[in-house]
ZAMARGU-4260 file (C-alpha; in steps of 0.2 Angstrom, whole numbers, plus 5000, padded with zeros to 4 digits):
<rodrens>
0) 5000/5000/5000 | 5014/5012/5003 | 5024/5009/4989 | 5007/5012/4979 | 5005/5031/4988
5) 5022/5034/4985 | 5019/5034/4966 | 5004/5046/4966 | 5014/5059/4980 | 5021/5063/4995
10) 5017/5049/5009 | 5016/5055/5028 | 5009/5043/5041 | 4999/5054/5055 | 4994/5041/5066
15) 4992/5023/5068 | 4986/5015/5051 | 4982/5031/5045 | 4991/5040/5029 | 4991/5054/5021
20) 4996/5056/5003 | 4997/5075/4995 | 4995/5074/4976 | 4992/5084/4962 | 4975/5088/4954
25) 4978/5079/4939 | 4980/5062/4948 | 4966/5063/4960 | 4952/5054/4951 | 4963/5041/4948
30) 4971/5036/4965 | 4952/5038/4972 | 4945/5026/4958 | 4958/5014/4963 | 4957/5015/4983
35) 4938/5013/4982 | 4937/5000/4968 | 4951/4991/4964 | 4956/4990/4983 | 4938/4987/4987
40) 4939/5002/5001 | 4925/5014/5001 | 4926/5033/5001 | 4919/5041/5017 | 4920/5060/5016
45) 4926/5074/5008 | 4933/5089/5017 | 4938/5107/5011 | 4950/5117/5021 | 4954/5135/5020
50) 4973/5134/5022 | 4980/5151/5016 | 4985/5159/5031 | 4995/5144/5034 | 5002/5139/5017
55) 4994/5151/5004 | 4983/5136/4997 | 4964/5130/4999 | 4963/5110/5004 | 4953/5096/4998
60) 4954/5079/5010 | 4946/5063/5002 | 4946/5050/5015 | 4945/5032/5011 | 4943/5017/5024
65) 4950/5001/5019 | 4944/4988/5030 | 4954/4973/5022 | 4968/4980/5027 | 4963/4990/5042
70) 4969/5005/5034 | 4963/5023/5033 | 4970/5033/5018 | 4967/5052/5014 | 4969/5061/4999
75) 4976/5078/5001 | 4976/5090/4986 | 4981/5109/4986 | 4970/5122/4978 | 4976/5135/4969
80) 4966/5151/4977 | 4967/5160/4961 | 4959/5147/4949 | 4950/5137/4964 | 4946/5121/4954
85) 4951/5104/4953 | 4945/5088/4946 | 4928/5080/4953 | 4928/5062/4958 | 4908/5060/4959
90) 4909/5053/4940 | 4920/5037/4949 | 4911/5038/4965 | 4895/5044/4965 | 4894/5043/4984
95) 4906/5059/4983 | 4891/5069/4976 | 4884/5078/4990 | 4903/5079/4998 | 4909/5090/4982
100) 4893/5102/4982 | 4896/5107/5001 | 4915/5112/4998 | 4908/5120/4985 | 4896/5129/4995
105) 4907/5134/5009 | 4923/5136/5002 | 4920/5142/4982 | 4930/5126/4976 | 4925/5122/4958
110) 4926/5102/4955 | 4927/5102/4936 | 4916/5090/4927 | 4904/5086/4942 | 4887/5082/4935
115) 4878/5093/4946 | 4887/5107/4954 | 4872/5116/4962 | 4871/5122/4980 | 4867/5110/4992
120) 4866/5119/5011 | 4868/5139/5007 | 4849/5144/5001 | 4845/5151/4984 | 4843/5167/4991
125) 4862/5167/4999 | 4873/5182/4994 | 4884/5178/4978 | 4903/5175/4982 | 4900/5174/5003
130) 4910/5156/5006 | 4905/5156/5025 | 4920/5143/5031 | 4931/5153/5024 | 4943/5161/5035
135) 4940/5178/5030 | 4922/5177/5033 | 4918/5184/5051 | 4902/5176/5060 | 4900/5195/5067
140) 4901/5202/5047 | 4892/5189/5042 | 4876/5190/5051 | 4877/5209/5050 | 4877/5207/5031
145) 4863/5193/5030 | 4852/5204/5041 | 4854/5220/5030 | 4849/5211/5015 | 4835/5204/5024
150) 4829/5223/5028 | 4833/5229/5011 | 4821/5217/5003 | 4807/5219/5016 | 4807/5239/5014
155) 4806/5235/4995 | 4789/5228/4997 | 4772/5237/5002 | 4763/5231/5015 | 4748/5229/5006
160) 4754/5217/4993 | 4747/5199/4995 | 4760/5185/4999 | 4759/5165/4998 | 4764/5159/5016
165) 4772/5143/5015 | 4770/5130/5027 | 4784/5120/5028 | 4797/5111/5025 | 4800/5120/5043
170) 4786/5123/5053 | 4785/5121/5072 | 4771/5108/5070 | 4787/5096/5063 | 4800/5087/5072
175) 4812/5094/5060 | 4811/5101/5043 | 4814/5090/5028 | 4806/5090/5009 | 4803/5074/4999
180) 4796/5075/4983 | 4787/5058/4977 | 4783/5056/4959 | 4771/5043/4955 | 4760/5035/4942
185) 4744/5030/4953 | 4751/5021/4967 | 4769/5019/4960 | 4782/5029/4964 | 4793/5033/4948
190) 4807/5045/4953 | 4809/5056/4969 | 4818/5071/4977 | 4826/5077/4993 | 4830/5091/4999
195) 4838/5094/5016 | 4848/5108/5026 | 4835/5119/5028 | 4841/5122/5047 | 4862/5123/5046
200) 4867/5126/5064 | 4884/5132/5059 | 4894/5123/5071 | 4909/5120/5062 | 4910/5140/5060
205) 4906/5142/5079 | 4920/5129/5084 | 4934/5136/5074 | 4932/5155/5079 | 4926/5154/5096
210) 4928/5137/5106 | 4943/5131/5114 | 4947/5112/5109 | 4941/5105/5127 | 4922/5115/5123
215) 4919/5108/5104 | 4914/5090/5113 | 4899/5100/5122 | 4892/5104/5105 | 4900/5088/5097
220) 4887/5078/5108 | 4873/5088/5101 | 4875/5085/5084 | 4863/5071/5087 | 4847/5071/5097
225) 4847/5052/5098 | 4866/5046/5096 | 4878/5061/5099 | 4890/5054/5112 | 4897/5044/5097
230) 4901/5062/5089 | 4909/5068/5105 | 4920/5052/5104 | 4924/5054/5088 | 4931/5072/5089
235) 4941/5069/5104 | 4951/5053/5096 | 4954/5064/5082 | 4962/5077/5092 | 4969/5063/5102
240) 4977/5055/5088 | 4983/5072/5079 | 4991/5076/5096 | 4998/5057/5099 | 4990/5058/5115
245) 4987/5040/5124 | 4971/5038/5132 | 4969/5026/5149 | 4960/5010/5147 | 4950/5012/5160
250) 4944/5028/5151 | 4941/5019/5134 | 4932/5005/5143 | 4919/5019/5148 | 4918/5026/5131
255) 4914/5010/5125 | 4903/5005/5136 | 4892/5022/5134 | 4893/5018/5113 | 4885/5002/5115
260) 4873/5008/5127 | 4868/5022/5114 | 4868/5009/5102 | 4855/4999/5110 | 4844/5013/5114
265) 4846/5022/5098 | 4842/5004/5088 | 4827/4998/5101 | 4820/5018/5096 | 4820/5013/5078
270) 4811/4998/5079 | 4799/5006/5088 | 4796/5018/5075 | 4797/5006/5061 | 4781/4996/5070
275) 4772/5012/5073 | 4775/5017/5053 | 4767/5001/5050 | 4752/5004/5059 | 4757/4989/5075
280) 4758/5002/5091 | 4758/4986/5100 | 4776/4982/5094 | 4781/5003/5098 | 4776/5003/5115
285) 4783/4985/5120 | 4802/4990/5113 | 4799/5008/5119 | 4795/5000/5137 | 4811/4989/5137
290) 4820/5004/5130 | 4817/5013/5145 | 4828/5001/5155 | 4842/5005/5145 | 4843/5022/5145
295) 4841/5020/5166 | 4858/5012/5164 | 4865/5028/5156 | 4857/5039/5170 | 4864/5027/5182
300) 4882/5026/5175 | 4883/5045/5172 | 4869/5054/5179 | 4861/5059/5163 | 4850/5048/5152
305) 4855/5061/5137 | 4870/5071/5133 | 4884/5062/5146 | 4895/5077/5145 | 4909/5065/5149
310) 4924/5066/5135 | 4938/5078/5136 | 4953/5077/5127 | 4963/5062/5135 | 4949/5054/5143
315) 4934/5055/5153 | 4929/5070/5164 | 4923/5058/5178 | 4924/5039/5184 | 4910/5028/5184
320) 4905/5019/5200 | 4911/5001/5201 | 4898/4997/5214 | 4886/4999/5200 | 4891/4986/5190
325) 4881/4972/5196 | 4864/4982/5194 | 4871/4985/5177 | 4873/4966/5172 | 4857/4960/5180
330) 4848/4974/5168 | 4856/4967/5154 | 4849/4951/5158 | 4831/4955/5160 | 4833/4968/5144
335) 4841/4952/5134 | 4827/4939/5140 | 4813/4952/5136 | 4820/4959/5120 | 4820/4942/5113
340) 4804/4937/5115 | 4796/4952/5110 | 4807/4954/5092 | 4805/4938/5089 | 4787/4938/5087
345) 4785/4954/5081 | 4796/4951/5066 | 4789/4934/5063 | 4772/4943/5061 | 4766/4940/5042
350) 4758/4959/5042 | 4777/4966/5047 | 4784/4952/5034 | 4773/4958/5020 | 4776/4976/5023
355) 4795/4974/5024 | 4804/4958/5013 | 4808/4962/4997 | 4804/4980/4999 | 4815/4997/4998
360) 4828/4985/4988 | 4845/4993/4987 | 4860/4982/4977 | 4876/4979/4982 | 4883/4988/4969
365) 4871/5003/4971 | 4877/5003/4990 | 4895/5003/4985 | 4893/5017/4973 | 4885/5027/4985
370) 4897/5024/5000 | 4883/5020/5013 | 4887/5014/5029 | 4880/5005/5044 | 4866/4993/5045
375) 4861/5000/5028 | 4876/4996/5019 | 4878/4978/5031 | 4860/4973/5025 | 4865/4975/5005
380) 4880/4963/5008 | 4894/4976/5013 | 4904/4970/5027 | 4909/4986/5035 | 4911/4991/5054
385) 4924/5003/5060 | 4924/4995/5078 | 4930/4978/5069 | 4941/4984/5056 | 4947/5002/5063
390) 4946/4997/5082 | 4947/5012/5093 | 4941/5013/5112 | 4941/4997/5121 | 4935/4986/5105
395) 4951/4979/5102 | 4949/4971/5117 | 4933/4961/5116 | 4924/4948/5104 | 4910/4952/5093
400) 4902/4947/5077 | 4898/4960/5063 | 4879/4955/5056 | 4879/4954/5038 | 4864/4950/5026
405) 4861/4950/5008 | 4842/4954/5004 | 4845/4973/5003 | 4827/4977/5008 | 4819/4984/5024
410) 4817/4968/5031 | 4836/4964/5030 | 4839/4981/5039 | 4828/4975/5054 | 4836/4959/5054
415) 4854/4968/5054 | 4848/4979/5070 | 4841/4965/5079 | 4856/4956/5079 | 4867/4970/5082
420) 4855/4972/5098 | 4862/4958/5105 | 4877/4957/5100 | 4880/4975/5108 | 4871/4967/5125
425) 4885/4955/5123 | 4899/4968/5122 | 4893/4976/5136 | 4894/4961/5148 | 4912/4959/5143
430) 4916/4978/5145 | 4908/4979/5164 | 4914/4962/5168 | 4934/4966/5163 | 4933/4985/5163
435) 4952/4988/5173 | 4958/4999/5186 | 4968/5016/5182 | 4965/5034/5178 | 4953/5042/5167
440) 4964/5056/5159 | 4981/5056/5152 | 4994/5065/5160 | 5001/5080/5151 | 4987/5083/5138
445) 4997/5095/5125 | 4989/5101/5108 | 5003/5105/5095 | 4998/5117/5080 | 4993/5114/5063
450) 4992/5094/5067 | 4980/5082/5057 | 4969/5070/5065 | 4955/5058/5060 | 4943/5051/5071
455) 4931/5036/5069 | 4917/5028/5076 | 4905/5017/5073 | 4886/5024/5077 | 4869/5017/5078
460) 4868/5023/5061 | 4884/5019/5054 | 4902/5027/5055 | 4907/5046/5061 | 4922/5052/5052
465) 4929/5068/5062 | 4944/5076/5053 | 4952/5091/5063 | 4967/5101/5062 | 4974/5109/5078
470) 4977/5128/5078 | 4984/5140/5090 | 4978/5146/5107 | 4971/5130/5112 | 4959/5133/5096
475) 4954/5121/5083 | 4959/5128/5063 | 4948/5116/5056 | 4934/5102/5059 | 4923/5092/5048
480) 4911/5080/5057 | 4902/5069/5046 | 4887/5060/5053 | 4881/5042/5044 | 4864/5050/5037
485) 4875/5061/5027 | 4880/5045/5017 | 4863/5037/5019 | 4851/5048/5014 | 4852/5047/4996
490) 4851/5029/4996 | 4832/5033/4999 | 4829/5039/4983 | 4835/5023/4975 | 4826/5013/4988
495) 4808/5022/4983 | 4810/5021/4964 | 4797/5005/4958 | 4789/5005/4975 | 4770/5007/4980
500) 4768/5024/4988 | 4761/5015/5005 | 4778/5008/5007 | 4787/5026/5008 | 4788/5029/5026
505) 4795/5011/5031 | 4808/5014/5017 | 4814/5031/5023 | 4814/5025/5041 | 4823/5011/5037
510) 4839/5019/5036 | 4836/5028/5053 | 4839/5045/5044 | 4843/5058/5055 | 4828/5071/5053
515) 4811/5064/5061 | 4805/5051/5047 | 4799/5065/5038 | 4783/5070/5043 | 4779/5077/5025
520) 4779/5072/5007 | 4776/5081/4992 | 4767/5069/4978 | 4765/5071/4961 | 4755/5063/4950
525) 4764/5064/4933 | 4749/5057/4922 | 4737/5070/4928 | 4753/5084/4933 | 4742/5084/4951
530) 4754/5090/4967 | 4747/5087/4984 | 4755/5086/5002 | 4753/5071/5011 | 4757/5066/5028
535) 4765/5049/5031 | 4750/5044/5044 | 4739/5043/5029 | 4752/5031/5017 | 4753/5022/5033
540) 4732/5020/5034 | 4733/5015/5014 | 4745/5001/5018
</rodrens>
């Protein structure tokens, strides 16, 4: 591998099993194609960076994970700040589509031969030429410019004019803002469109401008309302890897325990939502009742059911009480027995099977093209799991299996999560029984300037990737968190085509998207050219 990378450019080992290769723009597409397809790796994320104050260039980083070799490879391309052009890799790796469009939005980098370099995150009325993650764009100045423009637009309108006030895709009555358009012929879906990012929180800019290194875990844990702790761990690991900090083994065990608690309660939440969308509220209530026991474990060990506030760079903020381990083990035994009886019955019901089996198909080939992750990938025969192939925290200390199915449908995604729940319970028992004594924070935590680090975790929805570049004065120069839903959501457009309209709720929910299961859809009848808004509850009733 090292010899291959050296053929393309300068290679640096930035930390254990992670290499960065700096190459010229004309070689980027060729090397990325080799890493993803010929070496059977998978594209993970593209990160843009404004490094003009450091080296005079913009930077683009394409991150690849090679599971068989247990390596991570970062392809780094310096971008001329005058031309701002590099070749796109979307033609060879379709999963890079959103990633390159985001870098175009935030940094103004133009990806040549990209098939659709339209705005992804910035709204249609965003001022031209302002790219918010550039270092010369200040948050306060940006806010002033945007508020001034809004005021000018309002002043141009007369009070007596009539307006159409849209309700959605964002509205206080909705869980989260989102927008789907389904094109149908009768009851068959023939095409689909998705538009998200209606509320972009700007956490990268906030972290880079305002927060210290150990304040970032606070907002990292709030990236997701269900599985935020995994983001906090990924960020801390990225900084620790950049600074070559050895985290105490007990701290790694504590992190792994909380990560698996998070996985179990997230998967049980998903099962409840799936049963609810299929109109089976008995299953919804029974799974969520058991989920409460898992939430209790989080509260007993950390003092919080969610947002544990435990991570610091170098370890964890406080220890767990060893006296509570016996209670945790007894609770896990109860959950294991209770849950097996419930889920075995639910997943064997013909009503559940008929609404999920052979529905929402995603082939192995499409999964590889789109670089999907987590249960979505594993249900389409892609064997990938960061815990197994890029072990972190205490995962190298325990035994577990990675469940993989090749059905590619909603039912297979349910089976993957079913197996993962019980694997996680087994892992929790191993971790709790074998947690070592010792410190929970590293000594002499020092963060050098302008070091790059990659942090990987396997979240309930799939791999999280956090890339950081450390900065001066105890700050982060660049932080790019990538959640698994970012890679998985585009796959729903493939899954929906050819399916019945009534199956759309279960198909969308099957990826466990990080928006609240899409309350509203726009359905377009292509034969009669009629557009109408439909609530998911109505589609559930049709089923």
